[in-house]
N, C-alpha and C positions, 0 to 999 in steps of 0.2 A: 544465394548472395543475394543482399541490397531488396529484401523485402520492405524496408520504409526507405529505401535512396531518396536524400533530399528531404526529408522533412527530421523536424526539430521535436521535440520530445523537451517537457517538462515533469520532472519528480521530486518529491518529497521526499524526507525519510533515504535522502540517496546517499548517506557514508557509509553506510556499511552494510551487511544483512539483504532480503532482499530488494531495497531500493538500489544497492551499488551493482547488485546483482542483475537489475531492468536496464539500468545503464550498459551495462557493459553489454549486452547480451543487444540492445536495441541498435548499439553503435556499431556491433560487428555488422548489424545488417542497414547500415549507411546514414543513421541518424546522428544530428548535431544533439547537445544535451545541454540545457537548465537543470542543474542540481542544485536544493535546496536542502538544508538538514540545520534543527535545533544543534546540535555538537554541545550539547550542557546535561546535566544531569534535572529531572523531576523528582519530587521528592517521592518515595514510598517503593520504585522499581527495583527489583529484587534483582537485578542486571546492572554489568556496567553501561552507563550511557555511553554513544559515540561521542567524538572527539575531533578536533580540528583537524589531527595527521589523520584523519578515518575520511575527510572527505578529501582531503591531498591526494589518499590513494586513491578514490575513485576519481579525481583528474588525471592522476598517470594513468590511470586503467584506462579510460577514454581517449586517450592521448595516444596512447600505444597505436591504439587501432586507427589514428591518422585522423581523428575526429574533432572535432570542435567543442568544449565544454565550458559554461561559464557555469561556475560554482558560487554560493554563500549560504552563510551561515543565517538563518531566520527562523522564526517558531512560527509552525502555521496558523497557532494562536492569537499570531499578531496582525494585523491586514494592512496597515501599514507597510512595516519587511516583507513581506509577500506581496505586496502589490509594484513596490520597489524593483523586488526580485526579479520578478515577471516580467516587468516592461524593461529592465534592464537588460534582461539575455535575447527579451526578441529584437530592441533593438541592434543588438550585438550580431544575432544570429541571421535576422531577416525574416523571421516567422513564427509558427507555432501551428502545429497541427498534431500535437498528442498531447494527452495528461494520463500520466501515473500516479494519483492522488494515495499515496503508499504509508504517508508518514503512520505509526502510533505506540501505543505501551500497550502495555499489559501487566497487572498487577492481582495479585492470586487471594484471596482469602472466603473464608465461610459466608457466607453470606450475612450474619448476625458480625461480622468484626470489620465490614467497610466501612471508612469511615466518610463521613459530606465531602474532605478534600478528594479522597479517591475517586469519590462517585464525579465528582465537579470536573478534575485533572482529565480523568479518562474520558466522561464525554463531553469534553472541550477538544481534547489532543483529537479522539477519533472519529467524532462527527463535524463538529463544527469547522475540525480544521477542514474536512473531505469537502465540507461547503465553503468555508476560504476558498480552497485551491479552486474546485471549478468555478466558483461563481467570478472569482477575479479574471483566472484563465478565457476562459468561453470565449468573451468580444474579442479575441485575438483570434479563433479558431472561426469565431466567424466571419472575420476579416479573412481569413484565410481560404474562404468558401467553402469550408465543414473541414471536421477531422475525428477523431477517438479520442474518448473522455473513458479511462479502466480505475477504478475503486477497489480498493485492497479493504475485501471485509473478511470475512472466514470462515471456516465450519460451522462457529458461532455464530457465525449472522445467517444461519440457518434454522439451527436448533439452539436449545437451550444444554448449556453445559455448566455445572456443578464449579461452585469455587470462584469464579470469575462473573460476578454477576455486572455491574459497570459494563465491561467488554463485553459482554453478549449484546447488553441495551445499547452498546454504543455501533456494534456489528448491523446487528438485525435494523439499525438506524440508516446504515449506510447504503441498505438494500431498500431502503424507502426513497433516501437522495437518488440513487442511479434511476432507478422506475419514474419519478417525476420528472427528472433531468430527461430521462432519454425521449423524454414526450415532446418537451417542451423547447431541448434543440433538434426536435427532430426535421423542421422546416431548414431550418441552417446547412443540414446534410452533416449534423453530428451525431455521431451513434456514441451511447455508455452502458456501457457492460460492468458486471462488478466477480470480482476472481473471489474465492471461494477455498481460498489453503486449508488442509490439516496439517499438524505439527511440521515446523521445516524448523529446519537445523543452522539455525544461526543464536545469536546471543539470547536475545530476546525465547528467542522457540526451544531450546538447548538447556535452557539457564538452570540453577540449582531448584525453581518455581517445579519444575517437572517433578524432583524428586519428593517437594513438598506434596504437588498432587497424589503422588503416591502414597504415601503418608495415612496422606485424608481417606482412601479409596479404604484402604485397611480397616478401617472405621468404618467405611459406610460402603459396605462390597458388591451393594446391589445398583451401584450406578457407575461401577468399571468399566463395565462395556460399553458407554458412553464415549467414549474418549480410543476405542476399538476401531480398526482400517479395517474393510473387511479384504482389500490387499497384506499380506503377509509384507509388510514395509511398517516398523516406527514412526518411521520419519524420514522428510521428505525433503532433497536439493533445494535453495533458491533457486538453480536453473528452472529446475520444475516449474513453477512459480514463474519466471522470465519468459519459457517457451509459451505459455496462455497468454501472456500478456502479449507479449510480439503478433500473435495471432491477430489477437483483437485491435491491435494497432495499427497491423496491415493492411493493404485494400483482399485480401483473402477473406476478410469478414465485412467486405463491404456493405451485407446489408443483415449485421448482426447487430441487434439492440438492444435494450432491455434485457440480456440475459446473466442470470447468475451463473457461472460458469465453475464449477467445481474442480478442481485441484487436489482432490478429499481421498484416495485412494480407496473411497468410497465408505467414508465416513460416516456421511449425511444420509446416507442413504438404510438405514435402520431405523 
């Protein structure tokens, strides 16, 4: 216990799924939390959006661990709202040490059915949103004398996956951001890494879209192996990813930076 004791973590997409899991796992190990989430719909997603009630539940879960949390509804595409949420959280909690840029969406479609709007929204949230999160939060880590930034990418950030063109483009872009930030921020003792899950049991990762992918793969059987994990598991749990985030946030990873850390059951090793 206490692997991030006394630290403050800023987490995007924190209302549920991986984001809530990360908030709870870091709080279990002593961190206070600044949590943001859009808590609203994005056109085209095939699963229910997070709600204000979801974010309230994250607050309850963190407070039940006797940790402090500042939660705000904010869109990672809205720099003014993001800056206000970060600055208010730091003012209340006193510092910032950890950034978990986790917010993202996934809209499935064959390559020739992706609309310009879907491509734009996916890149704006999954890539530009990560850049916004890091660029706006990093000055607080500099002021604290260092810290850890963890970006949520995906197995799709290391390999091409079919029916996910905008998502694959954005998640590959996250790796580029991670590597560039890692080298520029190193002089401030800030480590920057990315986490690459396979499928995760969340509303986004386990919704009806997975059944749709199955139907498409029946039409394109040569692509089916690209979704197969080496380990005999079809889907992971959010806490599996949270444990990786905790390691990268902790001093146990004090010399780990610019790493693409897979938690993918071997999915990307084909």
